[in-house]
Phi, psi and omega in degrees: 000130180287174176278119186263131180303142189297333183293346181277007167293337181223333185262124179052036185287346180298335181288345179305325182289340183252001185298135178297147180263355186262011169290146176300149182295335183262014180260126178273139181227154174206161186204173178195154182268352184210061177285155179256128177254123181253171171084011179259153185299327182276002180096177181300149176220160179256146177200154169288147183216161175217128183238139180232142181233088180300152181297331180289351180109172180093183186208131181234133180227133174239146179235160180182178179291331178229164178297322180298317178295319179298320179295317179298321177295319178294321182291322176298321177296319179299315180298318180297316182290323181294331182271354186274141169271093193298143171234104191272145174216150184294324178053038177094347179283141177242359183265011182102344178289146181221156173247141174284129182285351181262311185246351179085007180298153178243137176199159176264102186233353179240164176284147178299151174273121182281123178272114180293136179082009183295337179293344180267356180297153176303147179294137181259156182302317184296329179292319177293319181299319177297317185293330184254009177292180189308317180243355173056216185290344179286317181286322183271012182286104181207158178269131175286170183300330181275005176093354178277146177258110186300312182297318180297320180295315178298317180302315181293321179296319179292320178296319180295329179287351178107005181270118187277079180281150174288160178298146177291129181300142178284332182244150178301140178281147181296147178289145176263093184287339178287326180217089183296346180263002178280138179293152177292161178304321180293314179297322178296320179293322177296319180300315179297315181297316183291312182289330175295321178294315178301315183300326183271350187229031172103008176075208188284359176296345179287340187276145172256144177106065178274338175107112171260107188293355177277354178233153179296317180298319179295324179298313180289325176299319180295319177298316180297315181297321179297318179297317180294318180301316179296316181292320179296319179296319177298320180295318179298318180295319178295323179295317180294321181292327183270353180293140180294145179294140180295147178293137179268000000 
């Protein structure tokens, strides 16, 4: 029996009775009856889908009129990939992802290609969203498999853009048990620094990544930008309310 995603305790759980028993025990699976497919010329469409994540890496997706049909399509794909003597090629990916030139399988098997000068690229919405989240760059401070520190890179990019962020704490900040949704002191300080910079330099027009809904990346960029726009507007309103009244 494969590893079943936790959401199927309640979501689309009827398929549990029809789930194939020949998936590997270490393969995680998930499914849905109405997935959204983006990036097609005719626009977004709905379909039943079944996704598998083998322990060896990679990602397999099957689609169909029903979840059962989608699973059968995914399993046939899994069998084809498992029997292949892979020959990997980057196929345009620069993040380490590769496609097999024989069966079309996808997996992360190479080191990322470092883009020189990437620290000078325009700031993206997702970077701001990470920086102002509950624990911000302090909680997400970790080394990636290729040795790069994602939080440190975002911090440096924002600083290079002129945003005067405070130093990343060396030690984890204490949890706020009274209000688990309150941002940490460091994340709150980052939020003030970032939004103050936006306020002084033209607002959110500085951000890249408004979202092209025809692509998956654009869809998530758009969601991220919407969250930041809402938070920025709240910050502006709070700033106006706390401003001292002008002398009469």
